[in-house]
N, C-alpha and C positions, 0 to 999 in steps of 0.2 A: 411909753411908746409900747405897741403890740410886738411880739415876736414875729419874725418872717413868717412862721407858719401860720399864724393867727391872721396876719394881714393878708396872706395869699388866699385862706380859706374864706375871709371876709369879702375879699374882692371877686372870687369866683361866685359869691352869692348875688352879685349885681349883674351877672349876665347869664343866660341860660344854655349856651351851647360852647362846646370846646372841641378838642382832639385827644384821644387817648393814644399813646404810642408804646409800642412793645415790639417783640420780634416773633415772627411765625415762620417755622422752617429755616431758621438762622437769618432771616431776612428783615430788616425793620420796616414798619409800617405805622401810619396814622389813621384812625378811624374817627369819623365824626360822630358826636354823642351829644344828646340833651343831659343837662346835669342839675341837680340841686344840691344844696348843703343841708345836711340834716344831723344834728348832734356832733358837728365837727368833722363828719365824714363826707365824701362826696359820692352822691348816689347818680349812677349813670343809666340811660336808657339807649341801647344801640338796636339796630336791626339785626335779627337773629340770622337773616340770609347771608351776611357777610361771613359769618363763621368766626369773627374776630373774638367774640367772647370766650371761645375755647382757649384762645392763646393767652388771654388776659386773666381768667380766672386761675386762682391759685399761684400767681406769679407777681412780679413786681412790675407796676405800670407808672408811666409819666402821664400826667395829664395837665393840658395847658389850655388856657383861654385868655382873652385880652378884650379891651374896649376899643381898639384902633378904628373900627367902623362905627361906633355907637357913643363915643364920649360926649358928655353933656358939656355945654360952654363952661369954662373954669375948672373943669374936672381934672384936666392933665391926662396923658395917655399912660397906660399900664399893660403889662403882660405878666402872667403869673404861670408857674408850673409847681405842681405839687407830684411827689414821688412816694409811692407806699404800696403796701400789699393790696392785692385786689382779689375780691371773692365774689361769687353769685350772691345775689340778693333776692329776697321777697319783700318788696316794699309794702308799707302800710297803706290802707286806704287813703290817709291823709297825704303822704307821700306821693301816692300816684295821682291824687287831685293837684298836688303842686306842681307835678310834671306836666300836666295837662295832656290834652289830646296828642297823639302822634299823627305823623302824615299818613295819608292814604296810601301812597305808593312810594317806594324807594328803588331807584333803577329800574321802574316800570313794573315792580313786583309788589303785591300787597305787603304793607309793613307789618312785622312780626316783632313785637317787643322783646328784648331780654335786657335784665337788669343786673348790675354790677355795683360794688361799693368799693371805694378806696378809702384806706386809712392812712391819711397823710403823715409821713415820717420826715419828709425833708422839703423844702419849698424855697424857691426863688422868685423875687418879685423885681421886675425892671421898671422904671418910669422914665417918662419923656416930659419934658416941659416943667418939672417940679411940682406938680399938682399935689402929690401925695406929700411930699415933704413940707409943703406950706400948710397943709392939713394938720401936722403934727407938731409944728414949731412950738406952739403953746404948751405942749406936754413937758418939754425939757425944763 
């Protein structure tokens, strides 16, 4: 059976968007982000206009995603969170291709991408309906 961190990263690879959480000026916030998993790390693309990348880069960030609105039949529902150190990133051309095109506008302004990478150090996985547990029963 995979570790919680491995399972969380695997599940993140199944969806394309999530939420980064950290604090800015001593207040917590959530920022929507597009993500991919690359070499066990979570590569994020955010809108530079939010300014959130300045609070995330160089600090500890929690990143969460789920399949609550997109679960396939029989898959079961899950939600994951990874926590780790976050840094600015320069994605490779292949990673940029995997991220796909960004939106034209964000909050009425032209989208200006900024990239961050999280090195997961801690993870939690929550499941509903037992879908993941059934998937790993044969491993025991």
